[in-house]
SEZARO-820001 format. One record per residue (C-alpha): residue number from 1; residue in one letter; x, y, z. Coordinates in Angstrom, 2 decimals, always signed. Example, Ala and Ser with C-alpha at 12.3 -4.5 7.8 and 13.67 -1.06 7.14 Angstrom:
2
   num   residuo         u         v         w
     1         A    +12.30     -4.50     +7.80
     2         S    +13.67     -1.06     +7.14
END
This chain:
138
   num   residuo         u         v         w
     1         M     +6.92    -65.09    +28.93
     2         K     +9.89    -64.38    +31.23
     3         D    +11.03    -67.10    +33.64
     4         L    +11.82    -65.82    +37.15
     5         L    +11.51    -69.15    +39.00
     6         N    +14.60    -70.69    +37.40
     7         N    +16.66    -67.53    +37.81
     8         I    +16.39    -66.84    +41.55
     9         A    +17.11    -68.45    +44.89
    10         V    +15.03    -67.52    +47.95
    11         L    +16.71    -67.82    +51.35
    12         R    +15.40    -67.33    +54.88
    13         V    +16.71    -64.21    +56.61
    14         L    +14.32    -63.87    +59.59
    15         S    +11.87    -66.67    +60.32
    16         P     +8.28    -65.54    +60.84
    17         G     +7.83    -64.63    +64.48
    18         T     +7.13    -61.87    +66.94
    19         V     +9.37    -59.55    +68.91
    20         S     +8.05    -57.88    +72.07
    21         D    +10.92    -55.57    +72.99
    22         D    +13.67    -53.49    +71.38
    23         T    +16.04    -56.40    +70.67
    24         A    +17.69    -56.15    +67.25
    25         Q    +16.52    -58.91    +64.90
    26         V    +19.77    -59.97    +63.22
    27         G    +19.19    -61.90    +60.02
    28         Q    +21.04    -64.86    +58.58
    29         I    +24.25    -64.06    +56.69
    30         I    +23.58    -64.38    +52.96
    31         D    +26.33    -65.80    +50.75
    32         R    +26.06    -64.23    +47.29
    33         K    +28.44    -66.71    +45.63
    34         G    +27.15    -67.50    +42.16
    35         Y    +24.69    -64.58    +42.04
    36         D    +25.04    -60.95    +40.99
    37         G    +21.79    -59.61    +42.47
    38         L    +20.34    -59.53    +45.99
    39         T    +17.06    -58.10    +47.25
    40         F    +15.78    -58.37    +50.81
    41         A    +11.98    -58.63    +51.19
    42         I    +10.46    -57.81    +54.59
    43         A     +6.91    -58.66    +55.64
    44         T     +5.09    -57.31    +58.68
    45         G     +2.10    -58.73    +60.45
    46         T     +0.32    -56.96    +63.29
    47         L     +2.48    -54.26    +64.90
    48         A     +0.59    -53.73    +68.15
    49         D     +2.58    -51.01    +69.95
    50         T     +1.31    -47.54    +69.02
    51         N     +4.70    -45.83    +69.16
    52         A     +7.06    -48.49    +67.79
    53         T     +9.43    -47.91    +64.88
    54         F    +11.63    -50.45    +63.11
    55         A    +14.94    -49.39    +61.56
    56         V    +16.61    -51.42    +58.83
    57         L    +20.38    -51.88    +58.48
    58         V    +22.23    -53.69    +55.68
    59         E    +25.82    -54.77    +56.35
    60         H    +28.38    -56.51    +54.15
    61         G    +31.86    -57.99    +54.35
    62         A    +34.35    -60.51    +53.00
    63         A    +34.43    -62.85    +56.03
    64         A    +31.91    -65.71    +56.09
    65         N    +30.98    -64.91    +59.71
    66         L    +30.85    -61.16    +58.93
    67         S    +33.47    -60.44    +61.60
    68         D    +34.41    -57.58    +59.26
    69         A    +30.82    -56.33    +58.90
    70         A    +30.40    -52.73    +57.81
    71         A    +27.28    -50.73    +57.02
    72         V    +26.63    -50.72    +53.28
    73         P    +27.15    -47.27    +51.73
    74         D    +23.97    -45.75    +50.29
    75         S    +25.54    -45.86    +46.81
    76         Q    +25.52    -49.68    +46.99
    77         L    +21.83    -49.97    +47.92
    78         L    +18.77    -49.96    +45.69
    79         G    +16.24    -48.04    +47.71
    80         T    +17.08    -46.74    +51.14
    81         E    +17.18    -48.21    +54.60
    82         A    +14.76    -45.48    +55.69
    83         L    +12.21    -46.54    +53.05
    84         A    +12.66    -50.20    +54.05
    85         G    +11.93    -49.33    +57.70
    86         F     +8.44    -49.20    +59.12
    87         A     +6.34    -48.10    +62.10
    88         F     +3.36    -49.25    +64.18
    89         G     +0.82    -48.21    +61.53
    90         D     +2.38    -50.42    +58.84
    91         D     +0.51    -53.65    +59.68
    92         D     +0.48    -56.37    +57.02
    93         E     +2.79    -54.53    +54.62
    94         T     +5.94    -55.38    +52.73
    95         R     +9.21    -53.55    +52.16
    96         K    +12.23    -54.24    +49.98
    97         I    +15.82    -53.11    +49.67
    98         G    +18.44    -54.19    +47.15
    99         Y    +22.20    -54.64    +47.36
   100         V    +24.52    -53.87    +44.41
   101         G    +27.89    -53.92    +46.18
   102         D    +30.69    -56.37    +45.48
   103         K    +31.06    -58.07    +48.89
   104         R    +30.26    -61.77    +49.09
   105         Y    +28.44    -61.77    +52.44
   106         V    +25.48    -59.55    +53.33
   107         R    +23.17    -59.33    +56.34
   108         L    +19.91    -57.54    +57.17
   109         T    +19.08    -56.36    +60.70
   110         I    +15.77    -54.89    +61.88
   111         T    +15.95    -52.93    +65.14
   112         P    +12.74    -52.00    +66.98
   113         S    +12.46    -48.88    +69.10
   114         G     +9.63    -48.19    +71.52
   115         N     +8.26    -51.70    +71.01
   116         A     +6.62    -53.32    +74.03
   117         D     +4.01    -55.51    +72.31
   118         A     +4.23    -58.42    +69.92
   119         A     +5.34    -57.29    +66.46
   120         A     +5.14    -59.91    +63.71
   121         L     +8.06    -59.86    +61.24
   122         A     +9.68    -62.03    +58.60
   123         A    +12.30    -61.50    +55.90
   124         V    +13.74    -63.39    +52.95
   125         A    +16.65    -62.80    +50.59
   126         I    +16.08    -63.13    +46.87
   127         L    +19.30    -63.91    +45.00
   128         S    +19.07    -63.16    +41.29
   129         H    +21.15    -63.01    +38.11
   130         P    +22.73    -66.43    +38.70
   131         H    +26.02    -67.36    +37.06
   132         S    +24.43    -70.71    +36.22
   133         A    +20.78    -71.34    +35.49
   134         P    +18.38    -72.92    +36.01
   135         T    +18.61    -72.62    +39.77
   136         S    +17.54    -75.50    +41.99
   137         N    +14.05    -75.70    +43.45
   138         P    +13.89    -75.72    +46.42
END
């Protein structure tokens, strides 16, 4: 049997909550130090507004505060930002997008459009392929 638990770290990106306007939901900056893999997992709850869409953006950089943030080129993503995005009919679903670039710091942003009602969202980062295992729990 393969052991995933001792070979990943799960970090909060966006705490579970609701957004009721078109404000970009900017995630926590993820430090990849000590890990070669990164996947963002996004979960939706009820998306009440019947015309809302939610675009996903992945940025990376070398500065810890991402003052040098740049959009990640498609060639450094596993999956696409379009496939990770969602719309009002995607209640209670999940999405994922992976990062295979070489920058240390990475961030996920979800930007609503046409959203006037409470939309429930959450996201986590799953760091994998650690340089040293087992990883700590929690």
